[in-house]
Structures are given as C-alpha cells and as structure tokens.
C-alpha positions as CSV (number, residue, x, y, z in Angstrom):
1,M,128.8,112.5,125.1
2,T,127.6,113.0,121.6
3,D,125.9,116.3,120.4
4,Y,122.6,114.4,120.2
5,E,122.9,113.3,123.8
6,R,123.8,116.8,124.9
7,Q,120.8,118.2,123.1
8,R,118.4,115.7,124.7
9,L,119.9,116.4,128.2
10,Y,119.5,120.2,127.6
11,K,115.9,119.8,126.5
12,K,115.2,117.6,129.5
13,N,116.8,120.0,132.0
14,N,115.5,123.3,130.4
15,P,112.0,122.6,129.1
16,D,110.8,126.3,129.6
17,K,113.8,127.7,127.7
18,V,113.3,125.2,124.9
19,K,109.6,125.9,124.7
20,C,110.2,129.7,124.8
21,A,112.7,129.4,121.9
22,Q,110.3,127.3,119.8
23,L,107.4,129.6,120.4
24,R,109.5,132.7,119.5
25,Y,110.9,131.0,116.3
26,K,107.6,129.4,115.1
27,Y,104.9,131.8,116.1
28,G,106.7,135.0,117.2
29,I,105.3,134.9,120.8
30,S,106.7,134.5,124.2
31,L,106.0,131.6,126.6
32,N,104.1,134.2,128.7
33,E,101.9,135.1,125.8
34,W,101.3,131.4,125.1
35,K,100.3,130.9,128.8
36,Q,97.9,133.8,128.5
37,I,96.2,132.3,125.4
38,F,95.9,129.0,127.3
39,E,94.5,130.7,130.4
40,A,92.0,132.5,128.3
41,Q,90.6,129.2,127.1
42,D,90.4,127.9,130.6
43,Y,93.4,125.5,130.3
44,K,91.3,123.2,128.0
45,C,91.5,122.1,124.4
46,L,89.4,124.4,122.3
47,I,87.8,121.5,120.5
48,C,87.2,118.6,122.9
49,K,87.6,120.5,126.2
50,A,90.2,118.0,127.5
51,T,92.2,119.2,130.4
52,E,95.0,116.7,129.8
53,P,96.9,117.0,126.5
54,S,97.3,113.4,125.5
55,G,100.2,112.1,123.4
56,R,102.9,114.6,122.7
57,G,101.5,117.4,124.9
58,W,99.6,120.7,124.0
59,H,99.9,122.0,120.5
60,T,99.8,125.6,119.3
61,D,97.3,125.5,116.5
62,H,97.8,128.1,113.8
63,D,96.6,128.9,110.3
64,H,99.2,127.6,107.9
65,N,98.5,130.4,105.4
66,T,98.6,133.4,107.7
67,G,100.6,132.0,110.6
68,K,98.0,133.4,113.0
69,I,97.5,131.4,116.2
70,R,94.0,129.9,116.6
71,G,94.4,128.4,120.0
72,I,95.9,125.6,122.0
73,L,94.7,122.0,121.2
74,C,95.3,118.5,122.6
75,N,97.4,116.2,120.5
76,H,94.3,114.2,119.2
77,C,92.5,117.3,118.0
78,N,95.6,118.8,116.4
79,V,96.4,115.6,114.5
80,G,92.7,115.4,113.5
81,L,92.7,118.9,112.0
82,G,96.0,118.1,110.2
83,A,94.6,114.9,108.8
84,F,91.7,116.9,107.3
85,K,94.2,119.4,105.9
86,D,92.6,122.2,108.0
87,S,89.7,122.1,105.6
88,P,86.3,123.1,107.0
89,E,84.6,121.5,104.0
90,L,86.3,118.1,104.6
91,L,85.4,118.3,108.3
92,I,81.8,119.0,107.5
93,E,81.7,116.0,105.1
94,A,83.3,113.8,107.8
95,S,80.7,115.0,110.4
96,N,77.8,114.4,107.9
97,Y,79.2,110.9,107.3
98,L,79.4,110.1,111.0
99,R,75.8,111.4,111.5
100,K,74.5,109.3,108.7
101,E,76.3,106.2,110.0
102,A,75.0,106.8,113.5
103,N,71.5,107.0,112.2
104,G,71.9,103.9,110.0
105,Q,71.6,105.9,106.8
106,R,74.1,104.6,104.3
107,Q,74.4,106.1,100.9
C-alpha cells in the first residue's frame, strides 16, 4: 500500500480526527468549538440558509486578513465569496447588476 493510499484510508476511517486536526491547524479551534458555532447558526448556511452543505461539505469561512472565523457556509456560498475576493464592494456591484437585469434595465 502506498503512502497516498494509507492517507486516504486513514481520512476515510477517522473523519473526526482529521477534521479536528485541520480546524486546530487552520483556525486554532477544536471540533467542539466548530460544532458550537454551527449550532449557534441553527445548523444552516449563514448566507443561503441551506441545511445541506452541497459539493465538498461545510466550510469554515474566515477573514483572510485577520484569520477570524465569520461562520459556517455551504460550498456554493463559500465559493461565491471567494470568487468575489471577499469584497463587499464587488458583491454590491454584482447585486446591483442582477437587480437591473431582473427589471430589464440594461446600462
């Protein structure tokens, strides 16, 4: 068995241990703390309110400058924020664009 195969098998058989190590390394929190955050947001994505994570599971959203955790998001919302570079200004512009298109008001 190769190292890669061993790692995949370990991850498959020990998902909580893997998640715990990732959370501690990336965000400095325990799995228990992550579960408390998720419980506080009623086990839903903070943006779209989905109760199923879609795609690659639930994501721990954080401010890339401060490292501070903002909440738990579904895959779609997390990818969306990343695509807009976590920029409120770009998200407002995208929202304005969609509203104008929905009302038939092209520039």
